[in-house]
DOPA-868726 format. One record per residue (C-alpha): residue in three letters; x, y, z. Coordinates in Angstrom, 1 decimal, decimal comma, padded with zeros to 4 digits. Layout:
BEGIN
ala:X:Y:Z
...
//
This chain:
BEGIN
gly:003,8:-017,6:-005,9
arg:006,3:-018,7:-009,0
ser:006,8:-022,1:-007,2
arg:002,4:-022,4:-007,2
leu:002,5:-021,3:-010,6
met:005,2:-024,3:-011,6
tyr:003,1:-026,2:-009,3
ser:000,8:-026,5:-011,8
thr:002,3:-025,9:-015,0
pro:003,9:-028,3:-017,3
pro:007,6:-028,5:-016,9
glu:008,3:-027,1:-020,2
his:006,8:-024,2:-019,6
trp:009,0:-023,1:-017,3
asp:010,9:-021,0:-018,5
lys:008,0:-018,4:-019,0
ile:007,5:-017,9:-015,6
arg:008,7:-014,5:-014,6
ile:009,1:-011,9:-011,9
val:008,3:-008,8:-011,7
his:009,6:-007,0:-008,4
cys:007,0:-004,2:-007,9
gly:008,1:-001,6:-005,7
leu:008,6:002,0:-004,7
thr:012,2:003,6:-005,5
pro:013,5:004,3:-001,5
pro:014,3:007,9:-000,8
asp:017,6:009,1:-001,1
ser:019,6:009,2:002,2
thr:019,1:013,3:002,9
thr:015,4:012,3:003,4
pro:014,5:011,4:007,2
pro:013,1:008,3:008,0
pro:009,3:008,8:009,3
ser:009,3:008,4:013,0
ala:007,8:004,7:013,6
ala:005,8:005,8:016,4
asn:002,3:005,5:015,3
his:002,9:005,7:011,7
leu:000,4:004,1:009,5
val:001,2:003,1:006,5
cys:-001,5:001,8:003,2
val:-000,2:000,8:000,4
ala:-002,8:000,0:-002,1
arg:-005,0:001,1:-005,3
leu:-007,0:004,1:-004,4
ser:-009,9:002,5:-005,4
val:-013,2:002,1:-003,9
glu:-012,7:-001,6:-003,0
lys:-009,8:-001,0:-000,6
gly:-011,8:000,7:001,7
his:-010,3:004,2:002,5
leu:-013,2:005,4:003,4
val:-013,9:003,1:006,5
leu:-009,7:004,1:006,8
phe:-010,6:007,5:006,8
lys:-013,4:006,8:009,6
ala:-011,3:005,0:011,8
leu:-008,4:007,2:011,3
ser:-011,1:010,1:012,3
ser:-012,2:008,1:015,7
leu:-008,3:008,0:016,9
lys:-008,6:011,7:016,3
ala:-011,6:011,9:018,0
lys:-010,3:010,6:021,2
gly:-006,7:012,3:020,8
leu:-004,7:009,6:019,7
ser:-001,8:011,3:017,6
phe:-000,8:009,8:014,4
his:000,7:010,1:010,5
cys:-000,6:008,0:008,5
thr:000,6:007,3:004,8
leu:-001,0:005,9:001,5
val:000,7:005,1:-000,7
gly:-000,9:004,0:-004,2
asp:-002,8:005,4:-007,4
gly:-006,6:005,6:-008,3
pro:-009,5:006,4:-009,5
met:-009,8:008,1:-005,8
arg:-006,8:009,8:-005,4
ser:-008,5:013,1:-005,3
glu:-011,6:012,1:-003,7
leu:-009,3:010,9:-001,2
glu:-006,7:013,9:-001,6
ala:-009,3:016,4:-000,4
arg:-010,5:014,4:003,0
//
């Protein structure tokens, strides 16, 4: 992204471009890693336009077929309480 921005910005402004790394703090070493088998992870803002309700419908279909899985949602937003309730 930075190189793309630099491509469309005059060189005299390149020193103003900053990279902000957004992410999660890794768990401490005492937390066992989750099993990778059938583990889904969704990292997104918990809002209607991100489609979590579609994800939940798909997960429901997997469950109805008897498939074993674990899904982790990472994020926060206006739909948090609704998604937690589901």
